[in-house]
C-alpha positions in Angstrom: -16.7 -29.6 2.3 -17.3 -30.2 5.9 -21.1 -29.3 5.6 -21.6 -32.5 3.5 -19.3 -34.8 5.4 -20.3 -37.6 7.6 -16.8 -38.7 8.4 -14.8 -37.3 11.2 -13.0 -34.3 10.1 -9.3 -34.4 10.9 -6.4 -31.9 10.2 -6.0 -33.2 6.7 -9.6 -32.4 5.8 -10.5 -29.8 8.2 -11.5 -27.1 5.7 -14.9 -26.1 6.8 -17.4 -24.3 4.6 -14.8 -22.0 3.0 -12.7 -24.6 1.4 -13.4 -23.2 -2.2 -12.6 -19.7 -1.0 -9.6 -20.6 0.9 -8.1 -22.6 -2.0 -9.1 -19.9 -4.7 -7.4 -17.3 -2.6 -4.3 -19.2 -2.3 -4.5 -20.3 -6.1 -4.7 -16.6 -7.1 -1.6 -15.7 -5.2 -3.5 -13.2 -3.1 -3.0 -14.0 0.6 -4.9 -11.7 3.2 -1.9 -10.7 5.4 1.2 -12.6 6.4 -0.2 -14.6 9.2 2.7 -17.2 9.4 4.0 -20.0 7.3 2.9 -23.5 6.8 6.2 -24.9 8.0 7.9 -26.0 11.1 9.1 -23.0 13.2 12.9 -22.8 13.5 14.6 -23.8 16.7 14.3 -20.6 18.7 15.5 -19.9 22.3 13.0 -19.4 25.2 13.1 -16.5 27.6 12.8 -12.8 27.6 10.2 -10.3 27.3 8.2 -9.4 24.3 7.1 -5.7 24.3 4.1 -4.7 22.1 3.1 -1.0 21.5 -0.6 -0.6 20.9 -2.8 2.1 20.0 -4.2 2.8 23.4 -6.1 1.4 26.4 -8.6 -1.5 25.7 -12.1 -0.8 26.8 -12.5 -4.4 28.1 -10.5 -7.7 27.9 -13.8 -9.6 27.5 -12.9 -10.9 24.1 -16.4 -12.4 23.5 -18.3 -9.1 24.2 -16.6 -6.9 21.6 -15.4 -6.8 18.0 -12.7 -4.2 18.9 -9.5 -5.4 17.3 -7.3 -4.0 20.3 -9.2 -6.5 22.6 -8.9 -9.3 20.2 -5.2 -8.7 19.8 -4.3 -8.5 23.5 -6.5 -11.6 24.4 -5.6 -13.7 21.3 -2.9 -15.7 23.1 -5.0 -16.2 26.4 -8.3 -17.6 24.9 -8.8 -20.2 22.3 -11.7 -21.5 20.2 -12.9 -24.7 18.9 -11.5 -24.0 15.5 -8.8 -21.7 13.9 -7.8 -20.2 10.7 -4.7 -21.1 9.0 -2.7 -18.5 6.8 -4.9 -19.1 3.8 -8.1 -18.7 5.9 -8.9 -22.4 5.8 -10.5 -23.8 8.9 -8.2 -26.0 11.1 -8.9 -27.7 14.5 -8.0 -25.9 17.6 -9.6 -27.0 20.9 -11.7 -29.4 18.9 -10.0 -32.5 17.3 -12.6 -32.8 14.7 -16.3 -32.3 13.9 -19.0 -34.0 11.7 -22.0 -32.6 10.2 -25.3 -34.3 9.4 -26.6 -34.8 5.7 -29.2 -32.3 6.2 -26.7 -29.7 7.8 -28.7 -29.2 11.1 -26.4 -31.1 13.3 -22.7 -30.3 14.2 -20.9 -32.7 16.5 -17.6 -31.5 17.8 -15.0 -33.8 19.5 -12.9 -32.1 22.1 -9.2 -32.7 22.8 -8.4 -34.6 25.9 -6.6 -33.2 28.9 -6.5 -29.6 27.8 -6.0 -27.5 31.1 -7.2 -24.0 31.7 -5.0 -21.5 33.3 -6.7 -22.1 36.7 -5.8 -25.8 36.5 -9.1 -27.1 35.5 -9.3 -29.6 32.7 -11.6 -28.6 29.7 -15.0 -30.4 29.5 -18.0 -30.3 27.2 -19.8 -28.3 30.0 -17.3 -25.4 29.7 -17.8 -25.3 26.0 -21.5 -25.4 26.1 -21.6 -22.6 28.8 -19.1 -20.4 26.7 -21.0 -20.8 23.3 -24.3 -20.0 25.0 -22.8 -16.8 26.7 -21.2 -15.9 23.1 -24.4 -16.2 21.6 -26.0 -13.6 23.9 -23.3 -11.0 24.4 -21.1 -11.1 21.3 -21.9 -8.8 18.5 -21.5 -11.8 16.3 -23.1 -14.5 18.5 -26.7 -13.5 17.9 -26.3 -13.9 14.1 -25.5 -17.5 14.7 -27.9 -18.1 17.6 -31.0 -17.0 15.8 -30.4 -20.3 13.8 -29.6 -22.5 16.9 -32.1 -24.6 18.7 -29.8 -26.3 21.2 -26.2 -26.7 22.2 -25.5 -29.7 24.3 -22.5 -31.6 25.8 -21.9 -35.3 26.8 -18.5 -36.8 27.5 -15.9 -35.4 25.1 -18.5 -34.0 22.5 -20.5 -31.0 21.9 -23.4 -31.1 19.6 -24.9 -27.9 18.0 -28.3 -28.4 16.6 -29.7 -25.8 14.1 -33.3 -24.8 13.1 -32.2 -24.4 9.5 -28.7 -25.0 7.7 -26.2 -22.2 8.6 -23.2 -22.8 6.3 -20.7 -20.2 8.0 -21.0 -21.8 11.5 -17.5 -23.2 11.5 -16.1 -19.7 10.2 -17.8 -17.9 13.2 -16.4 -20.4 15.6 -12.9 -20.0 14.2 -12.7 -16.1 14.2 -10.8 -14.6 17.2 -12.9 -11.4 17.1 -16.1 -11.3 19.0 -14.7 -14.6 19.6 -16.5 -17.8 20.6 -13.7 -18.2 23.1 -13.8 -21.1 25.6 -13.7 -20.4 29.3 -14.4 -22.3 32.5 -18.1 -22.8 33.1 -18.1 -21.3 36.6 -16.4 -18.1 35.3 -18.9 -17.9 32.5 -21.8 -18.4 34.8 -20.6 -15.9 37.4 -20.4 -13.3 34.5 -23.6 -14.1 32.7 -24.3 -11.2 30.3 -22.2 -8.9 32.3 -18.5 -8.3 31.7 -16.1 -11.0 32.7 -14.5 -10.5 36.0 -11.6 -13.1 35.5 -9.7 -13.8 32.1 -9.1 -17.5 32.2 -8.4 -19.3 29.0 -6.6 -22.3 27.5 -3.9 -20.3 25.5 -0.2 -20.4 25.6 0.0 -17.1 27.7 -2.1 -16.5 30.8 -3.5 -13.2 32.1 -1.4 -11.6 35.0 -2.2 -7.9 35.3 -3.9 -5.2 33.8 -2.5 -1.8 35.1 -4.8 0.9 33.4 -2.9 3.4 31.2 0.3 1.3 31.8 0.3 -2.1 30.6 -1.6 -5.6 30.3 0.8 -8.3 31.4 0.6 -11.9 30.2 3.2 -14.7 31.2 3.9 -18.3 29.8 1.4 -20.9 30.7 3.9 -23.7 31.4 1.1 -26.4 31.3 -0.2 -25.4 27.9 -1.5 -28.3 25.8 -0.1 -27.4 22.4 -1.1 -28.9 19.2 1.6 -30.9 17.3 1.0 -29.7 13.8 3.4 -27.0 12.4 2.3 -23.4 13.1 0.3 -22.1 10.3 -1.4 -18.7 10.7 -3.6 -18.8 13.8 -3.7 -22.6 13.6 -1.2 -25.3 14.6 1.5 -25.3 17.2 1.5 -22.2 19.6 4.9 -22.1 21.3 5.2 -19.5 24.1 8.8 -18.6 23.7 8.8 -15.4 25.7 8.5 -15.6 29.6 6.3 -12.5 29.4 4.4 -10.3 27.1 3.6 -6.8 27.7 1.0 -4.7 25.7 1.6 -1.0 26.3 -1.0 1.7 25.4 0.9 4.2 23.3 -1.6 6.7 21.7 0.7 8.5 19.5 1.9 6.8 16.4 5.2 8.6 16.3 6.0 7.4 19.7 5.2 3.9 18.7 7.5 4.1 15.7 10.3 5.8 17.7 9.9 3.0 20.3 10.6 0.2 17.8 13.4 2.3 16.2 15.2 2.7 19.6 14.6 -0.8 20.7 12.0 0.0 23.5 9.4 -2.0 21.8 9.6 -5.2 19.8 6.3 -4.6 17.8 4.1 -1.7 17.2 0.5 -1.8 15.9 -1.4 0.8 13.9 1.3 2.5 11.9 0.3 5.4 9.5 0.5 4.6 6.0 2.3 7.7 4.9 5.2 6.7 6.9 5.7 3.6 4.8 8.2 4.8 2.2 10.6 6.2 5.0 10.3 3.1 7.3 10.8 0.6 4.5 14.3 2.2 4.0 15.0 2.2 7.8 17.7 -0.7 8.6 16.4 -0.8 12.3 12.9 -2.1 11.6 10.8 -4.2 9.4 7.4 -3.2 7.8 4.6 -5.7 7.6 1.9 -5.1 5.2 -1.5 -6.6 5.9 -3.9 -6.6 3.0 -7.7 -6.7 2.8 -9.0 -4.2 5.0 -11.6 -1.5 4.3 -12.6 1.9 5.7 -16.2 2.3 7.0 -18.3 5.1 8.2 -21.3 3.7 10.2 -24.7 5.3 10.5 -26.9 4.9 13.6 -30.0 3.2 12.1 -31.7 2.6 15.4 -32.2 6.1 16.7 -31.9 9.6 15.4 -31.8 11.4 11.9 -29.8 8.4 10.3 -32.8 6.1 10.6 -33.7 8.0 7.3 -32.3 5.9 4.4 -32.7 8.9 2.2 -30.5 11.0 4.5 -28.0 8.2 4.5 -28.0 8.1 0.7 -27.5 11.8 0.7 -24.4 11.6 2.6 -23.1 8.8 0.6 -23.6 10.7 -2.6 -22.0 13.9 -1.2 -18.6 12.1 -0.6 -15.7 11.9 -3.1 -13.8 8.7 -2.4 -10.6 9.4 -4.1 -9.7 12.4 -2.2 -10.6 11.0 1.1 -8.4 7.8 0.5 -5.5 9.9 -0.9 -5.5 12.2 2.2 -5.7 9.4 4.5 -3.3 6.8 3.1 -1.0 8.8 0.9 0.7 6.0 -1.1 -1.7 4.7 -3.9 -0.1 1.3 -3.5 -1.7 1.2 -0.1 -5.5 1.8 -1.0 -7.9 0.8 -3.7 -10.9 2.8 -5.0 -13.4 0.4 -6.1 -16.9 -0.8 -4.9 -16.0 -4.6 -4.1 -15.6 -5.2 -0.4 -13.4 -8.1 -1.2 -10.1 -7.6 -3.1 -9.5 -8.7 -6.7 -8.3 -12.3 -6.8 -10.6 -13.5 -4.1 -13.7 -15.6 -4.7 -16.0 -13.0 -3.4 -15.0 -10.1 -5.6 -17.9 -8.5 -7.3 -18.7 -4.9 -8.6 -22.4 -5.4 -7.6 -23.9 -1.9 -6.5 -21.0 0.0 -8.1 -23.2 2.6 -9.5 -24.1 3.7 -5.9 -20.5 3.4 -4.7 -19.1 6.7 -5.6 -21.4 9.0 -7.6 -20.2 12.1 -5.9 -23.0 14.4 -7.1 -23.4 17.4 -4.6 -26.7 18.6 -6.2 -28.3 15.2 -5.9 -26.9 15.0 -2.3 -28.6 18.3 -1.4 -31.8 17.2 -3.1 -32.0 13.9 -1.1 -31.3 15.7 2.1 -34.1 18.1 1.6 -36.5 15.3 0.7 -35.2 13.6 3.9 -36.2 16.6 5.9 -32.6 17.6 6.9 -32.6 21.1 8.2 -29.0 21.7 9.2 -29.0 19.7 12.4 -25.4 18.7 13.6 -24.2 15.4 12.6 -22.4 13.7 15.7 -19.5 12.0 14.3 -17.4 9.8 16.6 -13.7 9.5 15.8 -10.2 9.0 17.4 -6.6 10.3 16.7 -5.3 6.9 18.0 -6.0 5.3 14.7 -4.3 7.8 12.3 -6.4 6.8 9.4 -9.8 7.2 11.2 -9.0 10.7 12.1 -7.6 11.7 8.8 -10.6 10.1 6.8 -13.0 11.9 9.1 -11.6 15.2 8.7 -11.7 15.0 4.9 -15.1 13.5 4.7 -16.4 16.1 7.2 -15.1 18.9 5.1 -16.8 17.4 2.0 -20.1 17.1 3.7 -20.0 20.7 5.1 -19.3 21.9 1.5 -22.4 20.1 0.5 -24.6 21.8 3.1 -24.2 19.4 6.1 -23.3 20.5 9.5 -20.9 18.0 11.2 -20.1 17.9 14.9 -16.8 15.9 14.8 -16.3 14.4 18.3 -12.6 13.5 18.8 -12.0 11.1 21.7 -9.9 8.1 22.7 -10.6 4.8 21.1 -12.0 3.2 24.2 -14.5 6.0 24.5 -15.6 5.6 21.0 -16.2 1.9 21.7 -18.3 2.9 24.7 -20.4 5.6 23.0 -21.1 3.6 19.9 -23.0 1.1 21.9 -25.4 3.9 23.1 -27.7 4.8 20.4 -28.6 8.2 21.9 -25.0 9.3 21.7 -24.1 9.5 18.0 -25.1 9.6 14.4 -21.9 8.3 12.7 -18.7 6.7 13.7 -15.5 5.7 11.8 -13.9 2.4 11.9 -12.5 -0.2 9.6 -12.8 -3.9 8.9 -10.2 -6.6 8.1 -10.3 -9.5 5.7 -12.7 -12.2 6.8 -12.9 -15.4 4.7 -16.8 -15.5 4.8 -18.9 -12.4 4.2 -21.2 -13.7 6.7 -18.4 -12.5 9.4 -18.6 -9.1 8.1 -20.0 -7.0 11.0 -22.4 -4.7 9.3 -24.6 -7.6 8.3 -25.2 -8.3 12.1 -28.3 -6.7 13.4 -26.7 -6.6 16.9 -23.6 -4.5 15.7 -23.6 -0.9 16.6 -25.4 0.7 13.7 -28.0 -1.9 13.9 -28.8 -2.7 10.2 -32.0 -4.7 10.8 -34.0 -4.2 7.5 -36.4 -6.9 6.4 -34.8 -7.2 3.0 -31.2 -7.5 4.3 -32.5 -10.2 6.9 -34.3 -12.1 4.4 -31.4 -12.2 1.9 -28.8 -12.8 4.6 -30.7 -15.8 5.8 -30.7 -17.2 2.3 -27.0 -16.6 2.0 -26.1 -18.3 5.3 -28.5 -21.2 4.7 -26.9 -22.0 1.3 -23.9 -24.4 1.2 -23.4 -24.5 -2.6 -20.4 -22.1 -3.3 -21.6 -21.0 -6.7 -25.1 -20.0 -5.4 -23.5 -18.3 -2.3 -21.5 -16.2 -4.6 -24.4 -15.0 -6.5 -26.3 -14.3 -3.3 -23.4 -12.5 -2.0 -23.4 -10.2 -5.0 -27.0 -9.2 -4.2 -26.2 -8.5 -0.6 -23.4 -6.2 -1.6 -25.8 -4.4 -4.0 -28.3 -4.1 -1.2 -25.6 -2.6 1.1 -25.0 0.4 -1.3 -28.8 0.6 -1.8 -29.8 0.9 1.8 -26.5 2.6 3.0 -26.0 1.3 6.4 -22.6 2.4 6.0 -20.3 4.4 3.7 -17.5 2.3 2.4 -14.9 4.7 0.8 -12.5 2.0 -0.2 -10.0 -0.7 0.6 -6.6 -0.2 2.2 -3.5 -2.1 3.7 -2.6 -1.9 7.4 1.0 -1.5 8.5 2.9 -3.3 11.5 6.3 -2.4 12.6 8.8 -4.8 14.2 12.4 -4.5 15.2 14.6 -5.8 12.4 14.9 -9.6 12.1 12.5 -10.2 15.1 12.9 -14.1 15.0 9.7 -16.0 14.3 7.5 -12.9 13.8 5.0 -12.7 11.0 2.8 -9.6 10.6 -0.8 -10.5 11.0 -4.2 -8.7 11.5 -4.2 -9.7 15.1 -0.6 -9.9 16.3 0.6 -13.4 16.9 2.9 -13.4 20.0 3.7 -17.1 20.1 6.6 -18.7 18.2 8.4 -15.4 18.6 11.7 -15.2 20.2 11.9 -12.1 22.6 15.0 -10.1 23.5 16.7 -10.9 26.8 
């Protein structure tokens, strides 16, 4: 494992802190999504335009500052990180050519690839990486979870050194994840933005930003000077070949319109397809349906301000809900959802039923008693939701009806997804919001465990246990600590997790080079003329 290696880590041994997890997932036959194949891409022609229908308008294109998947998807081909995940969620090099870790686990030294250009013509330097990582540590919902362990990030020549106060085993996984990403940008752009939103979107990726026309499209074009890796494409890692001349992301809020657009040929790919359409679409000769496994539905509580600061009231709501009807009404096909307590699916190293007794008791009398003890007196629970993600809206409707039957008053506030993202950052605006979480290879990456993520779970017990978990490098011990963390999550109820589910992506039939993935991969895909 990289955390115990003195040698320079190359592609062959670039497996990071999750080697055991990655190999176990692969060995079990369970692969979280179809993010590409570990083989050379076929010879595909260049040219044309790739057209992607997304669920709506992004709130921001500052990929570092948000964990919104819509932003991560659109900016994925623009910005790159030091590291990347392959299709089995093993860590591979990206902008870094390798790294070493000291014996005590306190010093990570990254060697940068030489001659990598930014979209503005500047060549990547260690100063750019240092500035980008330091901004990530301040503005990303994920970065502060890392930077509380960081004493200094420095650069010299072609190396960047991260010095830690104590061991933090998931560091490489955090640096590889393209969500709330530790994206590398030119230092002068980072400095100009500071902790405010980015004004320029300049990365090193295979596509460069051209234009964001609000409510119309985001336009990217091929970066002809892109410094591609030479390894075969493999998930988010390896060679990224910008085959299409241009990529357009269109905000299409109605799922039926997204589906019809792919069926008619107006779009090549559509994101966020409703699960109850699966059976019909699987028989449609015009399209391919990609299944992306490993997500889970979440109802977040506001633990910073308002009524949901009461743990007993959060527990009351969790006890009042009946998960099977919520999942059945939301996802329809039982093959597309799971009713169990484990955040991680069976077949993965992190699977555990710890905390299962508190997962789905569905006891209305107990819920009413807990609500009374919490001092609840019929105040409206402000629940943010959206129709742009079909499953979010359906699950909120069913869960709200269950809560009302248990004596709670729910103020369901339906808005576009960008507005949900805006309001959930403001503690005074809400009590609950609905979202989901995709598969991540290390539990430290799950957003609920970050005290900076909206919902703000910042209990002393969680922080202490999470600190033990992230400091531990032994996989067996980490597995035991993870079970305790999951149990604590059910006990303190920072969220309600109704269950797991599979996402669907739609593409035109036989789209050359395309593989369904959690964040859509547009490189190595042959566009229509």
